[in-house]
C-alpha positions, 0 to 999 in steps of 0.5 A: 487421651479421650480417644484412648479412653474410648478405645479402652471402653470399647474393648471393655464393652466387647469383653463384657458382651462376648463374655456374657454370650459365652457364659450363657452358652456354657450355662446351657451345657452345664445345666443340662449336664447336671440334669442328665446326671453327668459329673461336671469337673469344671465350669470355666469362663475364659481360657488360659491360666486360672485367675480365680476358682472355687469348688462346690461339690464335684465342680470347680467354678473358675475364671481364666485369664484370656476372655476368648471363650469358656468351657464345661469339662465333663467327666469322661468326655475326652478320655476313659472313665470308670465313673458311673456319672461320666459323659460316655456312660449316659445314653446317646439322647442325653449326650445329644441334649447336652451338646445342643443345649449351648447353641439353644441357649444362644438362640433363646437369648436372641429370642428374648432380646428381640422380644424385648425390642419388639415390646419397645416399638410403638407398632409391629411392622408388617409386609404391607406397603404403606407409602413411598418416599420422595423420588421412589422408583418402585412405585411404578409397579408396587402399589399401596396395600400390596402385601409382599410375599416373596422377593427374588423367589425367597419367602418374606415372613416379616418386614425384616426379610424385606430389608435383607432380601433387597440388600442382597440384590445387586442390580436394582431390578427385583422380582416381587410377588405380592398379594393385591386385592386378594390375588397373587401378582408377580411383579417382574423387574421392579426398579430401585435406585442403587447407591454406592457406599464408601467401600465401593459396594452398591446397595438398593435404596429402600424407597417405600414404607410398610404399615405397622399394627398395634401391639398385643401380647400374642402379636409381640410373641409371634413377631419375636419368633418370626424375627428370630427365624429371620435372623437364623435365615440370614446367618444360614444364607450368609454362610452358604453364600460365603461357601459359594463365593458370593462373599469373601473371607475378608468380609467376615468379622472377628474379635476386632470387627465385633469390637468395632461394631459394638462401639458403633452400635453403643454410640447409637443407643441401647436399642442398636447395641441390643440388636447387635447382641441379638444378631451375634448370639444367634450367629454363635448358636447357628455356627456352633451347630455346624457339623464341623470338628471342635464345634458342638455340631461336630460332636453331634456328627460323631455321636451320629457316627457312634449310633451308626457304628454301634460304638464310639470312635477310638478316642485318639481318632476323635482327638485328632479330628477335634484338634484338626478342627480347632487348628483350622478354626484358630487359623481362620480367626487369625486371618479374620482378625488381621483383615479386621485390623487392616480395615481400621487403617 
């Protein structure tokens, strides 16, 4: 019985987390639409049949049955409208702001969470090698006080980048650029021990530590921005490597995978859960800005086409494009969800 309750509680936590992130995203669209003078017909959390709704002014605020999304329905967004406050009646720069606002809110939320986690740390991590763990192999070439600048040719901005770049290495021999005694030194083929996980994949064992510095107000802010940038880079690199075939679709996570991750992270404590939420919300922000139909980035691309053509695409063609994108995304979600379920067994 306790196992069933744990599953139910995990599902509830996942719905709360995803619902909050979607609400934050849609709130960005809603607030900027209002500020730009665009009439908003509905602000809804969830999809499907309406469970609850209350109208205030021109806007219906609704909660819908399926906790898998949400939307802001703006006047004239998907069709013709004679209303002077319709979406299409506004200048392109205002429409662009509204489209970008959702993803921007997700990125802002990630920044705030990572800033909060930085405040909770005793020290702020640096890129400077502090020491080596027992059995360290990298100590054959790395030295204490080395400041790591690049790993395998990729720039290292903060300590989080060190972990990310080393995790991506697949042979345990790493090229590292360091600053040593004021000079730039290229270290070729620095050896690390590789360990194999339960899934059969090999990963580097991080065998050194880095120094931390005392927290200051501006230090916390700077680290929060750098950490957010690092997460954004992680998302972009992962997307590129998915496209190039380094990672397979089976390694993506859908709602079931997210639920599993939320359950695991929450069992480790609030810091782990909030770190996961930060990564998810940044993922949502970056993903929504991709120039793909049905996403905010796809709508921005259509806005660019309108700018080049001097007039928008006919609504029926725009609808076809968005429908095709939605079908592809929905199909991908089904594939990923099935993969997530298979991983559970």
